[in-house]
N, C-alpha and C positions, 0 to 999 in steps of 0.2 A: 381901747380907744376907737378902733375901726368898727366895732360893733354898732356904734351910733349911726353908721351908714345904712344899717338895716332897719332903721326907724323911719316911718313915713315922714316926708319932708315938712308937712305942716306941724306935726307933733314935734319934730326935731327943732323947728323954729321956736315953738313955744317953750321947749326945754332950754333952748339957748337964751331966751329972754330971762327965764328964771335963773339960769346959771350966771348970766351977766350981772344980775342984781345981787347975787350972792358971791360974785367974783370967783367963780369956779372955772378952772381951766383944765382941759384934757392934756395930760402930759405922759400918758402911757408909752408912746413911741419914744419920747426923749429918755424916759427912765430905762427902757430896754436897750436903747442905743448906748447909754452910759454903762450898763452892766456888761454888754457884749463887746463894745469897742474900747472902753476905758478900764473898767474894773477887772474883767476876766484876764486881759493881757498882762496886767500887773501881777495878779495872782499866779498866772502861768509862768511868768518870768522870775518871780521872787521866791516861790515856794516849790518844794518838790512834790508836784502833783501830776497825775496823768491828765493830759490836755485834750484828748480826743473826745468827740461827741459821745462815744460809748461810755465815757467816764465823767460826763458832765450832766448835772441835774439842777433843777431849779425847784424851790419850794416856798410856800407862803401860806398864810392864813388870812381869812376874811378877804379884803380887797387884794391882799398879797396872794391869796389862792387864785383869785380871778386873774391877777397879773401873771402868775406862774403858768396858767393855761394859755394865756396870750403869748407869753415868752416862747413856749415850746411850739406854738403855732406859727409865730412870726420868724423864729430862728430854729427851724427843725434840723439844720445842719450844725448847730451848736449844742443843743440839748437833746439828750436821749430819753429823759424822763422828767415828769413834773408831779410834785405832791401838792395838792390843793386842799387844804384843811378848812372846813367851814366856808367854802367858797361863797362869796357874797353875790349870789345870782341876781339880787335885786338892784344891783348897780348903786345909784346914789341914795335911793330911798325905798323902803318897803311900803308902798301905797297901793290902793286899788287902781286897777287899769294901768299898772306900771308897764311902760313899753320896753324897759331895759332887759328883763329876762329873755323875752322872745328874740330880741335883737342879738343878745349874746349867744343864744342857741343857734340862730341863723348863721352867725359868724362861725361857730364851731362846726356846723354842717359843711361849710365851705372850706375851712382852714385847718382843722385838726390834722396833725401830721400822720404819715404812713404808720399804721399799726404794726407793720412787720419790723420796724426798727425803733419804735418808741413805746414807752409805758406811761400811762396816766393813772393817777390816784386822786380820787375825790372822797370827801367824807363830810358828815354833818351831824349835828345833834338836834335837840328839839326844845331847848330852854333858852331864855333871853333872846338875843337876835337870831340865834339858830332856829327858833320856832318858825321862821319864815321859809326855811330851806327844804323840809321834807316834801312839800308839794311839787318841787322841781325834780326830785329824784327820778321819777319815771321818764321824764323828758331827757334827762342826761343819759339814762340807760339806753333809751331808744336811739339817741345820736351815736353813742359809743358802738352799739351793735350795728347800726347802719354803716358806720365808717369801717367796720371790720375788726373792731376790738373784741377781745374775748377775755375770759378769766385769767388767761396767761399774761395779758398785757394791760389790763385795766381793772380798777376797783371803783365802786361808788358805795361806801359803807355808812350805815346808820349807827350812831352811838346813843342809845336811849338814855335820857336824863342828863345829857351833857350840855353845857352851855357854851357861849361864845366868849371864851377867855383863854389867856395864855396857860392857865392852870389845866384846863381841859385838854388843850392841844399838847401840852407837855406830857400828860398821862398816856397819850396814845401815839406819840411821835415815832415810837419804835415800829409801829405797824406800817406806815408808808415807807419808812427808811428800809426796813427789811424787804418789803415788796419791791421797791425800786432797785435795790442793790443785789438782789438774788438773780443770778444769771440763768 
């Protein structure tokens, strides 16, 4: 949600006009607040789980992947790792001159958490909606490196021929889980 602040004001206003006509509201902060302030405390209280940051991870695919990156960036004291499968870098729409990807990357440059105590996993395919993501991989790699992430604490993996679907994510879910959970 805060990535929109990195978009030029005139462009942001025109996007707000479009969003208003389509009744689109930004609720990322409310969603994260629900997860961190309401859902996690219930899970911690009612289930036998390790509750520390070192044992708390967030994961998602598509917009959920984008939200997982946002979650670890906004709540680095809660989450130690994030798995972001087929991260939807294009924001609302894959269009020409789309301002969202660069806004998201600017947000990442300023807000990704400390690489000494966090792990980040990103991946993408090249079929269906995922066809829009390979172009952003070099930029993601550049940001991770500039922020101090290494192969020990980050991944940005390409899966040739995979599409944007639950079936594709299911086939490779073991990879981010193994990466995040390996100490």
